[in-house]
N, C-alpha and C positions, 0 to 999 in steps of 0.2 A: 502495500498499498503503500509505502515510503518513497520509492522508487518511482511508482506508478506515476505520486503526486509532482513530484520532481521531473521527472520528465515530460506530463503537463505543463509544469510551471514556464523550462526553459525552452520546448519547442510551440510556445502562446507566445515569450518572448522573441524567437525565430520569425515568428508569423507574422507578429505586427509588426519587427524593424524591418522583415522585407518586404510587404504589404505597400507599406508608410512611405519608404527612403527615397529621397530626390535630390537627384546631384541642385546643384548652384542653376540649374537653366531653367529647373524646376519638373525635368522629365526621368517617367523611372525606369530603370534598369529590369529588362524583361529574365536575365538571368536571378537577379533579385525579386520578381512577382513569380516566381517558374518555383524556386527551392521555400519563399513564402506559403505560396499557396498547396507545396507539399506536409512544411512544416504544419498547417493548421492542419490538414484532413487528416493525419497524422496525432499531433494534438486532441482534435473529437474523436478522435474514436479509441482512442485511450483513455478518455472521460468518462464514456456515456459509456465503452460495454467494457472498461476494467473496474473503472470507481465506482459508477451508476450503477452498473450492470440495466442498465436499458435491454439488452439485446443480446 
């Protein structure tokens, strides 16, 4: 449970950073968006399946 919670916190931060990062011109990077989206999927999967036991 502790490792799951830690994993969710870390992947949530990676997802937030990847999805909200902008350069000086205000453009987002495709690689950061991709890895942010992947991190968000893993975060939500562990949160709902392993911690909340919804599915």
